[in-house]
C-alpha distance (Angstrom), angle and dihedral (degrees) to the residues before:
residue distance angle dihedral
M1 . . .
K2 3.78 . .
A3 3.80 90.9 .
L4 3.80 90.9 53.9
R5 3.77 91.0 49.8
K6 3.80 90.5 51.0
Q7 3.82 91.4 48.7
D8 3.79 90.5 49.5
Y9 3.78 90.2 48.3
V10 3.81 92.1 51.3
R11 3.81 92.3 44.7
I12 3.81 92.8 50.5
K13 3.80 91.5 45.0
N14 3.82 92.2 52.1
A15 3.81 92.4 46.7
A16 3.80 91.5 49.6
K17 3.80 90.2 48.8
K18 3.82 91.6 52.7
V19 3.80 92.5 48.7
S20 3.79 94.2 46.8
E21 3.81 90.4 47.5
K22 3.81 90.8 50.7
Y23 3.80 93.3 52.1
R24 3.79 91.9 41.7
K25 3.81 89.1 57.5
K26 3.80 90.8 48.4
R27 3.80 91.9 50.7
Q28 3.79 91.0 47.0
K29 3.80 91.1 51.2
L30 3.81 92.1 49.8
R31 3.79 90.9 47.8
S32 3.80 92.2 51.0
E33 3.82 91.5 49.2
K34 3.80 90.0 55.7
K35 3.78 92.4 54.7
D36 3.78 122.6 82.4
K37 3.78 91.8 -117.8
A38 3.78 92.9 68.6
D39 3.78 97.6 55.6
K40 3.78 111.4 -178.2
K41 3.79 91.0 -136.3
S42 3.79 94.2 55.9
Y43 3.76 117.6 112.8
Q44 3.76 114.9 -82.3
P45 3.81 120.2 -124.1
G46 3.78 113.4 -100.8
G47 3.80 96.4 42.7
F48 3.78 103.5 121.0
H49 3.79 100.3 169.4
L50 3.75 124.4 80.0
S51 3.78 90.0 -131.7
D52 3.81 92.9 58.0
K53 3.77 112.4 110.7
P54 3.79 129.3 -171.8
V55 3.77 119.7 -97.1
Q56 3.78 109.5 -99.5
N57 3.76 128.8 -163.1
T58 3.79 110.8 -84.2
K59 3.78 91.0 -164.7
P60 3.81 107.5 104.6
K61 3.76 119.5 -128.3
I62 3.77 115.9 -106.0
K63 3.77 111.0 -112.0
R64 3.76 113.1 -142.1
A65 3.76 124.3 -156.6
P66 3.80 112.4 -112.1
K67 3.76 115.9 -102.6
R68 3.76 114.6 -101.1
K69 3.74 115.6 -118.6
K70 3.75 117.1 -128.0
N71 3.76 114.0 -114.1
D72 3.75 101.2 -131.2
E73 3.75 106.7 -154.5
Q74 3.76 113.0 -146.6
F75 3.77 109.8 -127.9
Q76 3.76 117.2 -155.6
I77 3.77 117.3 -160.2
K78 3.76 113.5 -151.5
F79 3.77 122.4 -168.5
V80 3.77 113.4 -144.3
M81 3.77 121.6 -165.4
P82 3.78 109.4 -127.5
T83 3.76 115.9 -124.4
F84 3.78 118.1 -131.3
E85 3.72 122.5 -151.0
V86 3.73 113.3 -155.0
V87 3.76 112.7 -152.8
G88 3.78 113.1 -163.4
K89 3.77 129.1 -166.3
K90 3.78 120.2 -129.7
């Protein structure tokens, strides 16, 4: 029974190591893509001809209409002195 437990332990340990290594490589690749060194437009490995160019996105960028600026109307407040008419009785 102990031998089986040890085999299971080794098997699980190796499987966990493979999985963690796989995800570590994925994380490393994503990290390197974020940095300036791994520019997406750089030449891909395996292109042996000088005329080979990297594959670029064929999906066109969405053009958005420019935002309209608000026309702020300038309000001028004028104070007018009221005129009083005095009506007197005779």
